[in-house]
C-alpha positions, 0 to 999 in steps of 0.5 A: 305672277307670284310675288312681284313687287308693285310700286305706285306713285305717291299721288295714288297712295295719298288718294287711297289714304284719303277716304280712310282718313275721312272715315277715321281709320287710324292709319298713323297708328297702324304705320307707327305700330308696324314701324315699332315692331320692325325696329324692335325686331332689329334691336332684338337681333342686334343686342338681344332685347329692346329694354335699354336700347338707345333709339334716336328719331329724326323728326320733320314737320309732316305726318312722316315725323308723326309716324316716327314719334308714335313709333318712338313712344311705343319703343319707349314703352317697351323700355328703350331710351328714345330721343327725338331730334326735331328739325322743324319748328313744328312737329306732329302734336299727337306724336309729340304728346305720345312720346313725352307720355312714354318718357321719351325726350325731344330736343330741337335743332331748329329755332322755335322747335319743341324741347330744348334748342341744341347745336346740331353737332351735339344731337348728331353725336348722340344719334351716332352712339345710338343702336338705331336711327329712325329717319322721319324727316320727309315723307312722300309729299316732300319734293326736292332735296333736304334743306335747312336744319334737316340737311345740316343734321344729315350732313353732320351725321354722314360725315361722322359715319364716313369718318368712323367707317374709314377709321375702322371703328365699328359699323355705327347705328342701324338706320331705318327710314320711315316710308322713304329715305328722306331726300330721294325723288319719291316717284322718279328715283333720282336724288334731287340736287339742292338749290345751293343751300346747306344740302350741297356738300355732296356727302354720300350718293347712291353709288357710294361716291362723294363728289361735291361737284355732282351737286346731288342732294343729301340723303341718309342711306337706310339699312331698312326702309319700312314703307306703308301701303305699297312700295314707292317707285323711288325705292325700286328705281336707281339711283335712289334704290341704292339708298333704301336698303332692304324694303319692307312693305307694310299693309295698312289697308289701302285699296290700290286696285283702281291705280296702275303701278308704275314700276314692278320688280320680279321676285324669284317666285315669278320666274317659273311662270315666265320660263319656257319649260319643255314638256314630254313632246318637246324637241330641240326645235320647239324649245327654240333655236337661237341664232348668235352673231358675236365675237371677232378675231379680237374678241372671240371670248364674247362669242364663247360666253354668249353661246355658253349662256344660251346653251346652259340656259336650256335653249333647244339649239344655238346656231352660230355665225362668225368668222372661221377662226371665231367659229372654231373657238366657239365649237371647241368650247361648246360642241353642241353649237351648230355653225352656219345659217339656218332657221331660228326662232330668235337672234342674239346679236352684238357681243364682241362685235366691232362695227368696223368688221364689215362681215360681222356687221352685215350679219348683225344687220341681216339678223335685225332685218329678219327679226323685224320682217319675220317677227322674230325676237332679237336681243342686241348688245354691245357693238350691235347697238351701233348698227340699229335701223331707225325704227325697231319693234317691242320684240327687239330688246336692247341691252346697253349700259349707261355709256352705250345708252348715251351714245345711242341717244346722242346719235338720235339727237338727244344731247346726253352723257353717261353721267346724266343717264346714271342720274336719271336712268328711267328717264333716259331708258324711256326716251330710248324706248320712245325713239326706237320702239324697242324694249330697253334693258339698261344694265346697272346695279339696278337694271331698268327695263322699259317696254310698251304700254308703260311697262317698267321693271327694276331688278336689283338681284346682281351682286356688285361682283358681277360688274366684270368683263363678259357679264353682259355677253352672258346676259345676252345669251341668257335672254336670247334663250328665253326669247327663243323659247317663247318666241311666238308669245313675245311677238303676240304680246308686246309687253312680254319681252320686258317681263322676260328681260326682267326675268333674265336680269334676275336669273343673271344676278342669282347665278352670279351669287350662286357661282361664288356667294359673297366673292369674286365671280368670272363671267364664265362661272356665271354661265356655268351656274345657270342650270342649277340656278334655273332649276332651283327657281323652277322648284321654288327654292330660295336661291 
């Protein structure tokens, strides 16, 4: 399926490394070389050359620190001034020897560590003045939050960077993480809380907030993460994904063919293989007819946005069901829409629907019943989520945000609130799938999709500007069009709904960016940008 990114659990990566290490394969040398090449490239881009650059390497006690030390040695050999800051009383001896042989320096903020013992604040002041900081504190074998000297280093550095940013005094050094940003949940994508030690100051979280009451662990947010062998789940899953920056996967020769990926991320090249493209003999019925139940007199705009997105995404026909006033509003905006009941291949239900509006609520329930009884794909959003039966099917896609998912789960006996969903989105999206048997698309800065047979997607295509009223209504119409165009396939293949939901999230985000690159965007503008965005993706153009 093209360029899809697959993330493998840390145990699988270590198992793939084991036979190579036993055979003497120089995995650390490969990783360090790739890391040094990436850092060198960034230095050239930022300052024109590597010679004379200042690089500070934060070093823990494991192999991750060894990768960082060896990379530091390679950069020192190319003329960079490299300082390693050890946060443990032991470091990788081969990496330490290589760094010293290349003229690099090392200091320690831990008692008994290599090099002169220094106060963490002094080391951090030098780190902040560097061109690049390399985070080699913890690797994929670590569990839990940063502790001890490592946590203190990250806390102090974070405070300095936050103060400088608030004062408008420059962007600070580029941060490059080695394999993963230290302190994230490598497999779960969470940001583990500390145990009451030095990591509990709460400096910066994955969503950018600084709230000590949340007790999340400390993480130094990376601009780039250079990861080895394969992506790790925590680099794709929120909230940790928000701390990874750009993820660069380096091939070091691992054979993961016998392992199952646990998270996938679609890339633009994957969309063409999923999109329902009409052929010469196609007509409006074969291209898919989407039934839409959306809007109430209080929220007619949600109906306009949902049907606009469906039409602009290329569905063969939209049938709209609603009150006479809302129907008139929809037809005035989209004359292509057909009002009233009739045969459909899929349903889009819920945008702008008040469950207390008995007529619209009944229409939502009827659409759900048809979907389940006749095997028609359904996407359910907003008010429709309060009208679900107890058991659904994989071809029913639920599209809640974190608050709506918490409400849905609480109604099914799971005591969870919005903050808990945001802290562990994959866990709770999976639980919703288990309870309902539906495919679940959890909206957010990184959108999570969970389907049957372990299908998990994590899409990070949306600009922050897409957090705007009506954006979810557009996504519902867009996904409804996809489901209608591939209705038979979706029912036949239980995992396809999840892939299509991920594709819809990708297109939704790309359309938002195309509507106004780098700036504010309105939901209707996103819908209007869909045709050009889809066409570019089908051509294979970068969008």
